[in-house]
N, C-alpha and C positions, 0 to 999 in steps of 0.2 A: 347522572340524573339531575334534572332541573325542576325544582319545586316552586310552585306558584301559589299565590292566593288570588282567586278570581271572584267576581261578583256577577250574578245574573238575577233574574226575577225571583229566584228562590232564596237569595241571600248570598253571603260570602262563604267560601269553603276552600280547603286545601286541595291542590291538584298537582298532577305530574305532567310536564310537557312531553309530548311524544318526540320521536327522533327527527321528524321532519320540521318541528317547530311550528306546526300549523294546527295542532289539536291538543286538547287538554283532557286528562283522565281525572275525573272527580274521585278522590281516593276513598272517601267514606262509602260512596255508592258502589264503587268497584269491589271493595272488600266485602260489602254486604252481598253482592252478587256471587262472589267466589265462595264465601263461607256460610251464607244464609243468614248472617248477622254481621254487625260491625262494631268493634269496640274502640275504633279510632275516635279521638275528639274532633271537634269541628274545625278548629283553627290550626294553621301550620305551626304557630308558636307552641301550642299544646302538644302537637305531634312531636316536635323537636325535643320537648321535655321528656318524652318516653325513651330517648336515647337509642341504643342498639335495637331494642324491641321494635321501634318504628321502622328503622332501616331494614331489618330482617323481614318485616311484613311486606314492605314495598318490593323487596327482591322476590319474595314468594308470589306476590301479585303479578310481577312481570313475567315470571316463569309460567304462571297459569294463563296469562294473556297470550303468550307465545304458542300455547297448545290449544287455544280456544278459537274456533272458527268464527264465533259470533262476537269477537272482541270489539269490532268497530262500532257496534251500537252503543258501547259504553263511553266512547269518546265524544267530546263536544268541540266544534270548530273554534279555534282561538278567536276568530273575528265575531263570534256570537256571544262572547263574554267580555267583561271588563277586567283587565289586569289591574290589581291593586299593588301596593307595596307588599313584598313577601310577608313582612311583619307590620301590618298597618298601624298598630299602636303598641310600640315596645313598653314593657313594664318599667324600664328605667330610662334615664337619659342615655343618649348615644355617647359612648366614649370616642373622643377624637384626638388624634395625635397631631400636634402642631410641628411645622418645620422639620418634617422627616426626610426631605430631600435637600441636600446642601444648596443646590442652585436656587430653590425656592426661598430658603432662608436668606440667601444673598440678595435676591431681587426685592425682598421685603426689608432689607436693611444693609448689611455688610457681612463680611466673613466672620466678624465678631458675633454675629447673630446665629451662627451654627451652634446648636445646643450640645452640651456635654452630657446632658441627662434628658430622658424622654419628657416632652412637654405634653400635658393632657388637659383638655377642656371638655365640655359636654354640650350637647344640643338637646333641647326639650323634646319629649315625645310628640308634642303638638306641631312640631315642624315637619313631620313625615307625611309625604304624599307619594303616589305611585307613578309609574311610567306614563308619559303623555299627559299627565295632569299639569295644570297651570301653576307656576310659581308666583305667588302674590308679590307685587312690586313695592307695596308699602310706601307709596310715594309721599305720604304725609309724615313719614318717620325717617326715611333715608333717601339720599340721592346718590349713594355709592354702593349699589348692589353688585356683587362679584360672584363668580363661579369658582368651584374647586372640585375637580374630578378626582375620585378616590376609590381604591379597592377597599371593600369592607369585609370584615370577618364576622361570622355568626357563631357564637359559642354553642357547643352541643351538650356539654355535661358540666356539672358543678365541680368547682375546684378552688382551692386556696393554696398559696405557696407552691405554685406549679413550676417545676424545673424546666429550664429552657429546652432540654432534650426531650421532654414529654409534651411540650406545649401544643404542637400540631395535632396531637391526639384529642385535644379538648375542642377542636373546631368541628362544627357540623358542616359548614359550607361557606361559600363566598358570594358576595353580591357587589353592586356598585352603588356609590352614594355621590350626590352632588351637594357639597357643603356650601350652600349659598350663604354669603356673608354680607352684612351691612358694614362696610369698612369704616364709615364715619362714626357709627355707634361703637364699633370695636375700639376705635382710637379715643373717642370722647370719654368712655367709661373706664378706660385703663385696664380692662379685662375683656374676656372673650364672650361671656355667656349671653348678654343681651344682644350683641351684634350677630351672634350665631343662632339665636333662638326665636326669630320672628316666625309667626305661623306660616306654614306651607312653604318653608325654605329648605327642606331636606328631601328632595326626590330620592327614591330608593328602588332598586330592582334591575331589570324587569323580573328577575327570579333569583333563587339561591341555587348555585351549582354545588352539588355534594362534594365534600372534600376528597372523595375517592377519585374524582375526575381531574384533580389538579395536584400533580406530584410536587411541584415546588412553587408556592405562592409568591416567593421572593424573586421570581424571574418571569414576570408577565408584562407585556407591553401595555401601556395605557395612553389614551389620547383623548383630548377634549376639542370639540369643534364648536364655534359660535357662528351661526348663519353660514355653515359650510366651510369656514376658514379654520384651519388647524391652529389652535392657540397653545395647547399643551401636548407634548409628545415625549414620553420617557419610558422607563422600565422600572418595575419594583425592585430590580437588582440594584438600583441607586438608593434604596432605603438607607438612612443613617442607622436606624434601629430596625432590624428585621422583625418579622411577626413573632417569632419565638420569644424574642427579648421583650417585646411589647406585652405579651400575655403574661410572661413571668414577672415583670415589674408591676403590672396592674394588680396581680393576684398576691403580691407579697403579704399584704395585710388585709385584703379585701376579697370577699368571695365572688367569683365569677359564676354566672348561672346560665342554664340553657335559655337561648333567646337573646342574650346580651349581644349588642352590636358594637364593634370597634371599627371606626374609620381610620385608616392607616396613614393618612397624610397625602398632601397634594404636591405634584411636581411644579417646576417653574412654568411661567406663562399665564399667571392669573392676571386679571384686568388691572389690578393695582400696580403690577410690576412693570407695565408699559410706561413710557414717557412720551406724551402725557398719558395718564391712566385711561384705560378703555373699559369703563364700567358698563354693566348690562343696561339695555334700553327696552322699553315696552315692545313686545313682539319678538324679541330675540329668541332664536331657537338654539338650544344647547344639546349636544350629543356627546356622551361620554362612553368610550368603548374600552373594555378590558379584555385582553386575550383570554380565550377559553371560557369567557362568561357571556359577553354580548354587548349590546349598546342600550344605554338609558337615555331617552329623549324627553325633553321638557321645554316649555316655552314660557317666557316672562309675560305676566299679565299686561294687556294693552290698556 
């Protein structure tokens, strides 16, 4: 199941992408048609907070659609709506894991920079934009804008002190994030937050793939292209800290909640890692693909 947030002339709403990837089912309206009423909230973030109740309703809806000859009238063509980020405005900052691939840690410094413990920073909610939206270049603030393709985890239920062996049970699904970074600001301020939190520098999407569709998130191919050129190519099997450990460590003394987003780190091949560096330029097209999820495409402001 691929869950989306879309926008049309009626507003924004949660939807389900059909198997062909060309049509969207508005969940609230479809449930209203099935049951004569709908108790689903309007946003995908609120739906996720319902936990298993939401997923069960969607399964029931799918079964009903499969036996309903008039089901096509409920779908809307994907090209008739605008895909937004699955969670357009997170309640919290996005949790981001730094240097979670050894080769990336080395390209940013040396073998001594490979972390012994999980490195975590955050990105402000105001950074989030959707697929095909424009990443602001902030040319008056930075001259070293860089890309970072990442698999992201969306938490599905509340938990604290989550054991590693139970961590995957707390995941609603997976999406893609481009952790666009102002390297000069990151270096100048000696910490990550400002350089990571410029407005419209966190493309997310194009959808959330439900966790039931991905057996092992620690074994997915990931690739980033800039203007058609492959810059990053790896597999989440190269994580230093697997997803179970990330969730367990984050939750040791902090409650994780439905809708929380965790970006799991970027592989080698970022612009700063080249000699000389290859920072993003106005008009550059970025495409991040993750196996079993899809491709997130965005362009730098001209």
